N, C-alpha and C positions, 0 to 999 in steps of 0.2 A: 566459630568465634567463641561460643559458650564453652566448647570443649577446652579452649585455651584460657578460660577464666575471664574472658572479656564481658563487660557489662554495659559498655557504651559503644555505639557505632559513630565514628566521625567520618564525614564525607566532605568532598571539595566542591559540591554543587553550589551554584550561586543562589542568591535569594530572589532571583527574578525568573528562573527557569522551571522546567518540568521535573528534572531529575530529583530535586529536593523532595518533591511530593511523593515520587515513587519510592525513594529510599525509605522515607519515614513511614509511609503507609505499609510497606511490606514488613518493616520491623514491627509495627504495631499489630498487624494481624498474625504474625508468626510468634511473637512474644510480647504481650502488652506491658511487661515489666522491664523490657530492654529499653535503654535510653539512647538518645541521639544527640550528638553535638555537631553543629554546622558552623564552622569558623566564618564563612562568608555572610552569616547573619549576626555575628557578634559585633556589637557597636564598637568595642575596644579595637578589634582587628581592623574594622572598616575605617577607623580614624587614620590608621597608618597605611592601609592598603585599600583605598576606595575603588581601585580597578586594576586591570592587568598591567597597565603601564607602570604603576608604582611598584608592583611586585617584581617586574622585570628589572627596574632600576635597583631594587634591593639586591637582586641576584648579581647584577653587574658590580655593584659597589663592594660586595663581599666576595667577589671573584668566585662565585659558585658556577661551575660549568654545567649549565642545564639549558638545553635548547628548547624554546617554546615554539610550537608550530606557528602560532600567529605572528611571530617575528620573522618568518621566512619571507622571501621576496614576493610571495604570492598574495600577501595582504588580506588574509582571512584565516580562520582557524578550521581545523578538520577533526572530526571524530569518526572513527571507522570500526567496523567489525565485518564478519564474513558475509552478512546479509546486504551490507551497503555502507555508505558513508554520507555524512552531512558536512557541507561547507557553509560557514556562517561567520558573523561578526566583522569588525573593522570595516573595510571598504564595502562589503556586501550589505551593511546596515543602511546604506543610502539607496533609495529607490531609483536614483539616477545612475547607479553603477550597473552596467550590463552583466548578466550572468556569465558571459563568455570570458570574464577575467579568470575564471576557474580553469586550472589545468587538471583535466580528468586523471584520476589515479587508477580506476578500475577498468577504464576503456579509453575511447577516443570520442571527440565530437563527430557527429554524423558526416560532416564535410570531409573529415580526415579518414573515414572508413574506406575500405576497398571499393573499387568501382564495379566489382562483380558480385552478384548475389551468392550467398552461401546458404545451402540447404542444410537443415538440421531436423532430426527426427527424435521425438520424445515419446516414450511409452509410459502410460499411467495405469496403475492398478488401484482401484478404490480411492482415487484422488491423490495418490502418491506417485511421483515420478520414479520409476525403477530402472529405466534404461535411457541412455542418450546415445544416439547414432548406433543403435544395435548392441551397445555394450552395457551389461548389467552393472549397476553401481550402488554403493551405499548412499544414503541421503547426503552425507558430507561430500562425497565425490561428485554427486550430481550437481550440487550447488557450486562447487569449485569449477567444474567444467562449464556449467551454464554461465558463470561469471566470465570465464575466459572467452567463450564463443560469442556471447552477446556483447561483451565489452569491446571486442575488436571490430564489431559491426555497428558501434555507435548507439546501442540501445540503453535505455534506462537513465538518461540524464534529464532532470527536471528542476523547475524552480517553483517555490510555493511561499505564500505568506501563511505561516502556521498559526493556528489559534491555540495559544498556550492555556494550560489548566487554570492559571491565575487570572485569565481574561485579557492579557496583552497579546500582541502579535509579534512574531519573529520571522525574519526572512532567511531562507536557506536555499542552497543549490544542492540537490541530492543526486547520488549515483547508486543505482541498484540494478545493474544489467542482468544478472542471473535471475533475480526475483521477477523482473518484468518479462523475461523470456518464459519462465515457468508459468507465470500467471496467464500470459496470452495463449500458451498452448493448452493449459488446463481449461481455460474458458471455452475453448473449442469443444472439449469433451462435455462439459456441463451443458452447453447449448444443445447438444444432441440428446442427452439423457434426462434432463429435467423438464417437466411440463411448466406451463406459465406460472401457476401458483407456487410451485416448488421453487422456481427461479426467484420469485419475489421474496419468498421466505428465506431463501439462502442469502440473498443480498442483505436483508434486514438483520439476520443473525450474524453475518460476517461483519457488518458495520458495528453491531453492538459489541462483538468481541474486540474489534479494533479499538473502539472508544474505551472499553474497559481496560485493555492492556496499556493504552496510552496514559490513562489516569492512574496506573498502578493498582489495578483491581483484578489481576489475573485469578486470584484465589477466591474471589467473591462467588456466592452461589449462582447468580445469574450468568456469570461468565462460564462456569463449569457446565451449567445446563445447556447454554447455547452451543458450546463446543460439542457436547454429546449429540445435539440435534444436527449439527453440521456434518459430523461423521456419519450419521444415519443417511443424510442426503448424498454423501460422497460415496456410499457403499457401491453404487452402480457406475461410478465415474471411471470406467475402464476403456481405454482406447489408445491408438497410436496416431500421433499428430505430426505432420510434416509442415514445416514453415520455411519460408525464404527470407533470409535476413539481408537487408540492403539499406545502408546509410541511415540507421536509426529506426527503420520500419521492419515489422515482422508480418510478411504476407502469408495468408493461409494457402497451402498447396494441396493437402489431402488429410482425410480422417479415415482410418481403417481399423479393423479388428475392434469394433465398438459394439459388443453384443447387446447392450441394453439401450441402444439408440432408438428413439421414437420418431425419427425422421424417416419417412418412406416416400421415395420419389413418386410412386404411382398416385399417392394421395394429394400431393401438392403440384403435380405436373400441370402445365398449361395445355398439354397435348392430350389426345384421347388415350385413356388407360383403363386398367381394371381396378383402379383405386376408387376413391370417393366419387359417388355419382352426383354430379352437379345438380341434378333435378331434386335430390333429397334435401338440398339446402333450403328449398322453398318453404317447407314446414317450419324450419327453425326461424327463418326470417319473419314469417307471419306471427309467430309467438313473440319474438323480440320486439315487433312493431307495436304491440299492445301498449307497452309502457311509453314508447316514444309518442304515440298518438295521444295518450292520456295527458302527458306533460304539455303538449301543444294545445289541446282543448282547454286545459286549466290555466292557460296564459303564463306558464312558467318558462317558456322558451323565448330568448331574445337573440336575434340575429345581427343586432347592431354591433359595431366594433366596440370592444370594451375600452380601448384606448381613446376613441373618439368620444365616447360617453363620459369618460373621466375628465376630458378636456372641457366639455360643456359645463360640467358642474364645478369646475375649479374656479 
């Protein structure tokens, strides 16, 4: 924009949603001198166009041939990209309207998916999917194929009451079949290679990055630091996952070629094995019991139902 001499960014985000915050924050951090104009926050414009209905009437009155998605028969509006899409507004604003009024675009409802399970194999290297069903692919191709395979099997349709940045809530019906498939498969690899504390840290960092991106803070220092830490944890996330897709579900079938897995059958087996000696657990339990007994002797342990106790004091 600056190369073309622009000094102001004008966007069509409403004054009630998240996009306005993202647009303006990114403009601010990339160039504090760049200005932003938001028509949907301009009192003069709002007098004439307080909502979508008035804007559509204006288009019809002036015979402007422009189709607005929200005026289609489906009675809601849709925003989409390759990662997924969101359906919201109009009829979906009522909590008495079922999510099933939505006609899926990226796939089908689980009930309309095939009656036969489809097996899919995904190969991950350091947290990135590089193969799907044995075929090496670019990240873009992986996502396109994942959307296609998962979509036809009814994965990735959900409803949520979203907590907006400004503090309000909005309702949406979302579709992200490919992302759900990739996430479920990658989770199988992470479960195998991450220890308990690393798993907790990974979840914390991932949530932080998600919240930061949601708030338009991708370039913030904490976001960049968290992403670096996530890639460090993902370094050993290599393995091949086979899933069975059936009517909205992804069933685990197998995990192979996972060299950094810390799951060893002999250590966790309920049968006799050469793994962990059950007798050796005695010492660990004796040490851990010291704290438990100290809390009990100090009167800090209550076995009464918390719920029942609250009802007594209410």
